[in-house]
C-alpha positions as CSV (number, residue, x, y, z in Angstrom):
1,M,57.9,101.7,107.9
2,S,60.8,99.9,109.6
3,L,64.2,101.5,110.1
4,I,66.7,100.4,107.5
5,D,69.6,98.2,108.4
6,L,72.9,100.0,108.0
7,S,74.3,97.0,106.0
8,E,71.8,98.0,103.2
9,L,73.3,101.5,102.8
10,R,76.4,100.5,100.9
11,F,74.9,101.0,97.4
12,F,73.4,104.4,98.5
13,L,76.8,105.5,99.9
14,K,78.5,104.6,96.6
15,A,75.9,106.6,94.6
16,V,76.0,109.6,96.9
17,S,79.8,109.8,97.0
18,I,79.9,110.0,93.2
19,N,77.7,113.1,93.4
20,A,79.0,114.5,96.6
21,G,80.2,117.8,95.3
22,K,76.8,118.6,93.9
23,V,73.8,117.2,95.9
24,V,74.9,115.3,99.0
25,D,72.6,117.1,101.4
26,T,69.6,116.8,99.1
27,L,70.2,113.1,98.5
28,V,70.8,112.2,102.1
29,D,67.8,114.3,103.3
30,R,65.5,112.6,100.8
31,Y,66.9,109.1,101.7
32,N,66.3,110.0,105.4
33,Q,62.7,110.9,104.7
34,L,62.0,107.8,102.8
35,L,63.8,105.3,105.1
36,Q,63.5,107.0,108.5
37,L,67.2,107.0,109.4
38,K,68.0,107.4,113.1
39,P,70.5,110.2,113.9
40,E,73.3,107.7,114.5
41,Q,72.6,106.1,111.1
42,A,72.7,109.5,109.4
43,R,76.0,110.1,111.2
44,D,77.4,106.9,109.7
45,V,76.1,107.8,106.2
46,Y,77.9,111.2,106.3
47,F,81.0,109.7,107.9
48,E,81.3,107.0,105.2
49,I,80.7,109.6,102.5
50,G,83.6,111.6,104.0
51,R,85.9,108.7,104.1
52,D,85.1,107.7,100.5
53,L,85.7,111.2,99.3
54,E,89.0,111.3,101.1
55,K,90.1,108.2,99.3
56,K,89.2,109.8,96.0
57,G,91.1,112.9,96.8
58,D,88.0,115.1,97.1
59,R,89.0,116.9,100.3
60,P,86.5,119.7,100.0
61,G,83.7,117.2,99.7
62,A,85.1,115.2,102.7
63,I,85.3,118.4,104.8
64,K,81.7,119.2,104.0
65,A,80.5,115.7,105.0
66,Y,82.4,115.8,108.3
67,K,81.2,119.3,109.1
68,K,77.6,118.1,108.6
69,V,78.0,115.5,111.3
70,L,79.5,117.9,113.7
71,A,77.1,120.7,113.0
72,E,73.9,118.8,113.0
73,L,74.3,115.3,114.4
74,K,77.1,114.7,116.9
75,P,79.2,117.8,117.7
76,D,81.7,115.9,120.0
77,D,82.3,113.0,117.7
78,T,86.1,112.5,118.1
79,E,86.4,110.2,115.2
80,V,84.9,112.8,112.9
81,L,86.9,115.6,114.5
82,F,90.1,113.8,114.0
83,R,89.4,113.1,110.3
84,L,88.3,116.7,109.7
85,G,91.4,118.1,111.4
86,R,93.7,115.8,109.4
87,T,91.9,116.7,106.1
88,Y,92.2,120.4,106.9
89,L,96.0,119.9,107.4
90,E,96.3,117.9,104.2
91,S,94.4,120.7,102.4
92,G,96.9,123.4,103.7
93,M,94.2,124.8,106.0
94,A,96.4,124.8,109.1
95,R,94.4,127.4,111.1
96,E,91.2,125.4,110.7
97,A,93.1,122.2,111.6
98,S,94.4,123.8,114.8
99,E,90.9,124.8,115.9
100,V,89.6,121.3,115.3
101,F,92.5,119.6,117.1
102,E,92.2,122.0,120.0
103,R,88.6,121.0,120.3
104,F,89.5,117.3,120.0
105,T,92.1,117.4,122.7
106,V,89.7,119.0,125.1
107,I,87.3,116.1,124.6
108,E,90.0,113.4,124.3
109,S,93.4,114.4,125.9
110,S,95.1,111.0,125.7
111,S,95.8,110.8,122.0
112,P,99.5,111.5,121.2
113,I,98.9,111.7,117.5
114,A,96.1,114.4,118.0
115,W,98.5,116.4,120.1
116,Y,101.2,116.0,117.5
117,L,98.9,117.1,114.7
118,L,97.8,120.1,116.8
119,G,101.5,121.0,117.1
120,V,102.0,120.6,113.4
121,A,99.1,122.9,112.7
122,C,100.2,125.5,115.2
123,F,103.8,125.4,113.9
124,S,102.4,126.0,110.4
125,I,100.6,129.2,111.4
126,E,103.6,130.5,113.3
127,E,102.4,129.9,116.8
128,P,105.6,128.2,118.2
129,A,104.6,128.4,121.9
130,K,101.4,126.5,121.3
131,A,103.2,124.1,119.0
132,E,105.8,123.4,121.6
133,G,103.2,122.7,124.3
134,A,101.4,120.3,121.9
135,F,104.5,118.4,121.0
136,K,105.5,118.0,124.6
137,E,102.0,116.6,125.4
138,A,102.5,114.1,122.5
139,I,105.8,113.0,124.0
140,S,104.4,112.8,127.5
141,L,101.9,110.3,126.2
142,D,104.3,108.5,123.9
143,S,108.0,108.8,124.8
144,G,109.0,107.2,121.6
145,Y,107.5,109.8,119.3
146,A,110.5,110.6,117.1
147,E,108.7,113.1,114.9
148,A,107.5,115.1,117.9
149,Y,111.1,115.4,119.2
150,Y,112.2,116.5,115.7
151,K,109.6,119.2,115.5
152,L,110.6,120.5,118.9
153,G,114.2,120.7,117.6
154,L,112.9,122.9,114.7
155,I,111.2,125.2,117.2
156,Y,114.4,125.5,119.3
157,D,116.4,126.1,116.2
158,G,114.1,128.9,115.3
159,R,114.8,130.5,118.6
160,A,118.6,130.1,118.1
161,D,118.6,127.8,121.1
162,F,121.0,125.5,119.4
163,D,122.0,123.2,122.3
164,K,118.3,122.4,123.0
165,A,117.7,121.8,119.2
166,I,120.6,119.4,119.0
167,E,119.4,117.6,122.1
168,M,116.0,117.1,120.4
169,Y,117.5,116.0,117.1
170,Q,119.7,113.5,118.9
171,K,116.7,112.0,120.7
172,T,115.0,111.7,117.3
173,I,118.0,109.8,115.9
174,A,118.2,107.6,118.9
175,L,114.6,106.5,118.3
176,K,114.7,106.5,114.6
177,P,118.3,106.0,113.3
178,D,117.3,106.4,109.6
179,F,115.6,109.8,110.1
180,V,117.6,111.7,107.4
181,K,116.2,115.1,108.1
182,A,117.3,114.9,111.7
183,Y,120.9,114.4,110.6
184,Q,120.6,117.3,108.1
185,S,119.2,119.5,110.8
186,I,121.9,118.7,113.3
187,G,124.4,119.5,110.6
188,L,122.8,122.9,110.0
189,T,122.6,123.6,113.7
190,Y,126.3,122.9,114.2
191,E,127.0,125.1,111.2
192,G,125.0,127.8,113.0
193,K,127.2,127.4,116.0
194,G,130.4,127.6,113.9
195,M,131.3,124.0,114.5
196,R,132.1,123.1,110.9
197,E,133.7,119.7,111.5
198,E,130.7,118.4,113.5
199,A,128.4,119.8,110.8
200,V,130.2,118.0,108.0
201,K,130.0,114.7,109.9
202,Y,126.2,114.9,110.1
203,F,125.8,116.1,106.5
204,K,127.9,113.1,105.4
205,K,125.7,110.7,107.4
206,S,122.5,112.2,105.9
207,I,123.9,111.6,102.4
208,E,124.9,108.0,103.3
209,L,121.4,107.3,104.5
210,D,119.8,108.9,101.4
211,E,122.0,106.8,99.1
212,K,121.1,103.6,101.1
213,K,117.4,104.4,100.7
214,L,117.8,104.8,97.0
215,Q,119.5,101.4,96.7
216,Y,116.4,99.7,98.1
217,K,113.9,101.5,95.9
């Protein structure tokens, strides 16, 4: 029996994804036995199932499909690792996400978004030192990463290092002038320093930007 062309899998993928929460492994294993899928083809089957389940909002099903690839087929697959880590984050499973993104960055250290998401995960589980390191790595790879500067500002704010926090928020605004939360955070930081007039200035700016955004909705 000849190996099946991946282009013929689309109908199978559709059928399997509908039943993913129940019998994915059984269906794929049976399909594999019948059509002699190569490991790389089985990887693509599970990956496509995971992506389809993500689109449908079935994150537990997507996680199961991605973990199957990593556990049994291709443990260092960065594309699958990235999607698994992101799905964990979106599911509120920050510790699991941090473990996956740490694994990812060991294999592929040149992805600013992977470092950023590692930082987000570490920040969520109250590991600010690790989060700080990850955000700095993201910025070293992409100096225009406004969100990473903003998250660093939050870390410094949490340490009451207000001057450093303001510096990071200012960099955020320089890169992304409509970043409303950065203006709000600067206002709060100035308030923490007892600089009421400066705080009010940034609070007003954040309100102006919010109102402007509402006008265009």
